[in-house]
C-alpha positions as CSV (number, residue, x, y, z in Angstrom):
1,M,23.4,20.1,-30.2
2,S,24.8,22.4,-27.5
3,E,24.9,21.4,-23.9
4,K,22.3,24.1,-23.2
5,D,20.0,22.7,-25.8
6,K,20.5,19.1,-24.4
7,K,19.5,20.3,-20.9
8,K,16.5,22.1,-22.3
9,K,15.4,19.0,-24.3
10,A,15.8,16.8,-21.2
11,A,13.8,19.2,-19.0
12,S,11.0,19.2,-21.6
13,G,11.0,15.4,-21.8
14,K,10.8,15.1,-18.0
15,K,8.0,17.6,-17.9
16,R,6.0,15.6,-20.4
17,I,6.6,12.3,-18.5
18,L,5.4,13.8,-15.3
19,Q,2.3,15.1,-17.1
20,E,1.5,11.6,-18.4
21,I,2.0,10.1,-14.9
22,K,-0.3,12.7,-13.4
23,K,-2.9,11.7,-16.0
24,E,-2.3,8.0,-15.1
25,N,-1.1,7.2,-18.6
26,F,1.5,4.9,-17.1
27,L,2.1,2.7,-20.2
28,F,2.7,5.8,-22.4
29,A,4.9,7.3,-19.7
30,L,7.0,4.1,-19.7
31,T,7.5,4.5,-23.4
32,L,8.7,8.1,-23.0
33,I,11.0,7.2,-20.1
34,D,12.5,4.3,-22.1
35,R,13.2,6.7,-24.9
36,E,14.9,9.2,-22.6
37,I,17.1,6.5,-21.0
38,S,18.0,5.0,-24.4
39,S,19.2,8.4,-25.5
40,G,21.8,8.4,-22.6
41,N,19.9,10.5,-20.0
42,E,21.1,9.2,-16.6
43,D,18.8,11.4,-14.5
44,P,17.9,9.4,-11.3
45,E,14.4,10.9,-11.4
46,L,13.8,9.1,-14.7
47,Y,14.5,5.7,-13.1
48,Y,12.4,6.6,-10.1
49,N,9.5,7.5,-12.3
50,F,10.2,4.3,-14.3
51,A,9.7,2.3,-11.1
52,I,6.5,4.2,-10.2
53,C,5.1,3.3,-13.6
54,C,6.1,-0.3,-13.2
55,A,4.4,-0.5,-9.9
56,R,1.2,1.1,-11.2
57,T,1.1,-1.4,-14.1
58,D,1.6,-4.3,-11.6
59,N,5.2,-5.1,-12.8
60,F,6.4,-5.3,-9.2
61,K,9.5,-7.4,-9.9
62,K,10.8,-4.9,-12.4
63,C,10.0,-2.1,-10.0
64,V,12.2,-3.7,-7.3
65,S,15.0,-4.3,-9.8
66,I,15.0,-0.7,-11.0
67,L,14.9,0.8,-7.5
68,E,17.7,-1.4,-6.2
69,D,19.9,-0.4,-9.2
70,L,18.9,3.3,-8.7
71,L,19.9,3.3,-5.0
72,E,23.2,1.6,-5.8
73,K,24.1,4.0,-8.6
74,F,22.8,7.1,-6.8
75,P,23.3,6.6,-3.1
76,R,22.4,10.2,-2.3
77,F,19.2,10.3,-4.3
78,G,16.6,12.6,-2.7
79,E,13.8,10.1,-2.8
80,R,15.8,7.4,-1.1
81,E,13.3,6.7,1.7
82,N,10.4,6.6,-0.6
83,S,12.3,4.3,-2.9
84,I,12.9,1.9,0.0
85,L,9.2,2.0,0.9
86,M,8.3,1.2,-2.7
87,I,10.7,-1.7,-2.8
88,I,9.1,-3.2,0.3
89,Y,5.6,-2.6,-1.0
90,S,6.5,-4.2,-4.3
91,L,8.0,-7.2,-2.6
92,I,4.7,-7.7,-0.7
93,Q,2.7,-7.3,-3.9
94,N,5.0,-9.8,-5.6
95,K,4.3,-12.2,-2.7
96,D,7.9,-12.1,-1.5
97,H,6.7,-11.5,2.0
98,K,9.7,-12.9,3.9
99,K,12.1,-10.7,2.0
100,A,9.8,-7.7,2.6
101,L,9.8,-8.4,6.3
102,E,13.6,-8.6,6.3
103,R,13.8,-5.2,4.6
104,C,11.5,-3.8,7.2
105,E,13.5,-5.1,10.1
106,D,16.7,-3.7,8.5
107,R,15.2,-0.2,8.2
108,L,13.7,-0.3,11.7
109,K,17.2,-0.7,13.1
110,L,17.9,2.8,11.8
111,Q,14.3,4.3,12.0
112,V,12.9,2.6,15.1
113,D,9.5,4.3,15.1
114,D,9.0,5.0,11.4
115,L,5.2,4.6,11.0
116,R,5.3,3.8,7.3
117,I,7.9,1.0,7.8
118,L,6.0,-0.4,10.8
119,S,2.9,-0.4,8.7
120,M,4.6,-2.3,5.9
121,K,6.0,-4.7,8.6
122,A,2.5,-5.4,9.9
123,F,1.3,-6.0,6.3
124,A,4.1,-8.5,5.6
125,L,3.4,-10.3,8.9
126,E,-0.3,-10.6,8.0
127,K,0.6,-12.0,4.6
128,L,2.9,-14.5,6.3
129,G,0.1,-15.6,8.6
130,K,1.7,-14.2,11.7
131,I,-1.5,-12.5,12.8
132,D,-0.7,-12.0,16.5
133,E,2.6,-10.3,15.5
134,A,0.8,-8.1,13.0
135,I,-1.8,-7.1,15.6
136,E,0.9,-6.2,18.1
137,T,2.7,-4.1,15.4
138,H,-0.5,-2.2,14.7
139,K,-1.0,-1.6,18.4
140,R,2.6,-0.3,18.6
141,I,1.8,2.1,15.7
142,L,-1.4,3.3,17.5
143,R,0.6,3.9,20.7
144,L,2.8,6.2,18.7
145,R,-0.1,7.8,16.7
146,P,-3.6,6.9,18.0
147,E,-5.3,8.4,14.9
148,Y,-3.3,6.4,12.3
149,K,-6.1,5.3,10.0
150,N,-4.4,2.4,8.3
151,S,-3.7,0.7,11.7
152,L,-7.1,1.5,13.1
153,N,-8.7,-0.3,10.2
154,S,-6.2,-3.1,10.0
155,L,-6.3,-3.8,13.7
156,G,-10.1,-4.0,13.7
157,Y,-10.1,-6.2,10.6
158,L,-7.5,-8.6,12.0
159,L,-9.1,-8.9,15.4
160,L,-12.5,-9.8,13.8
161,N,-11.6,-11.7,10.7
162,H,-8.6,-13.8,11.8
163,K,-9.4,-14.8,15.4
164,E,-12.3,-15.2,17.8
165,P,-12.0,-12.0,19.8
166,N,-12.7,-11.8,23.5
167,P,-15.0,-9.1,24.8
168,E,-12.1,-6.6,25.3
169,E,-10.8,-7.3,21.7
170,W,-14.3,-7.0,20.3
171,K,-14.7,-3.6,21.8
172,L,-11.3,-2.5,20.6
173,A,-12.1,-3.7,17.1
174,A,-15.5,-2.0,17.1
175,D,-14.1,1.3,18.4
176,C,-11.3,1.3,15.8
177,L,-13.6,0.6,12.8
178,K,-16.3,3.1,13.9
179,S,-13.6,5.7,14.3
180,V,-12.1,5.4,10.8
181,L,-15.6,5.0,9.1
182,K,-16.7,8.2,10.8
183,E,-13.7,10.0,9.3
184,E,-14.1,8.5,5.8
185,P,-17.6,7.0,5.4
186,E,-17.1,6.4,1.7
187,N,-13.7,4.5,2.0
188,P,-14.3,1.0,0.5
189,A,-11.6,-0.7,2.8
190,Y,-13.3,0.8,5.9
191,L,-16.8,-0.2,4.7
192,D,-15.5,-3.7,4.0
193,S,-14.1,-4.0,7.5
194,F,-17.2,-2.5,9.0
195,G,-19.3,-5.1,7.1
196,I,-17.3,-7.8,8.8
197,L,-18.1,-6.3,12.2
198,L,-21.8,-6.2,11.3
199,S,-21.7,-9.8,10.0
200,K,-19.9,-11.0,13.2
201,A,-22.6,-9.2,15.2
202,G,-25.3,-11.2,13.4
203,K,-26.5,-8.2,11.4
204,K,-26.4,-9.9,8.1
205,E,-28.6,-7.5,6.1
206,E,-26.7,-4.4,7.3
207,A,-23.4,-6.2,6.6
208,I,-24.5,-6.9,3.0
209,L,-25.4,-3.2,2.6
210,A,-22.0,-2.2,3.8
211,F,-20.3,-4.6,1.5
212,R,-22.4,-3.5,-1.5
213,K,-21.6,0.1,-0.8
214,A,-17.9,-0.8,-0.7
215,L,-18.3,-2.6,-4.0
216,L,-19.7,0.6,-5.6
217,K,-16.3,2.2,-4.8
218,A,-14.1,-0.8,-5.6
219,P,-16.2,-3.0,-7.9
220,T,-13.5,-5.6,-8.7
221,H,-11.8,-5.9,-5.3
222,P,-11.5,-9.6,-4.7
223,E,-11.5,-9.4,-0.9
224,I,-14.8,-7.5,-0.8
225,L,-16.4,-9.9,-3.3
226,R,-15.4,-12.9,-1.1
227,H,-16.8,-11.3,2.0
228,I,-20.2,-10.5,0.4
229,E,-20.4,-14.0,-1.1
230,K,-19.7,-15.5,2.3
231,V,-22.4,-13.5,4.1
232,E,-25.0,-14.1,1.3
233,E,-24.4,-17.8,1.4
234,S,-24.9,-17.9,5.2
235,S,-28.1,-15.8,5.1
């Protein structure tokens, strides 16, 4: 096979892989990628898509391994920053929260106000039980970008669900959650957080309605299921 034909075949294979990923056929895409790599194709995009498929099939340990090898082998890879974010996210999902936090701190030395890294840092802090630090990190994000939805929702949730808020904190939490729900009234995460607000305010029936609406959008989400069970038990 000529070099031209090899390149044409590789381009065709990559196109099909991307099509399968777009259709969310991640397991089949993994099979196609493995075939390409086994044939000697050293395209860094193949490894990047391999990692994406691993993450989307909950194989986070493999995802981290692939991306770390990718960044070492191809230090100028165009998706380097996204690869680092995926590594941190996968470490958190794999419950390696301490290492995820360390990676966040390393990146923030170079990218002091990177909102995505700061958001991952807050998530890792939350999972480590460092709630006050997580809250302060979300506040920092909102000082940089007041409309940042993830931090608006997370800040409201943490203030209500992980501590006894004072009147000022209660108002801040309520304002944050009302703001994101107004922007995305069907978002299950925002509905869940708003359900907690209603529950804490003593509006049990309204809280249950909010949780049930969230469940329609995310029927197997364990956190939402726990919240609705807790409110129903106390009703």
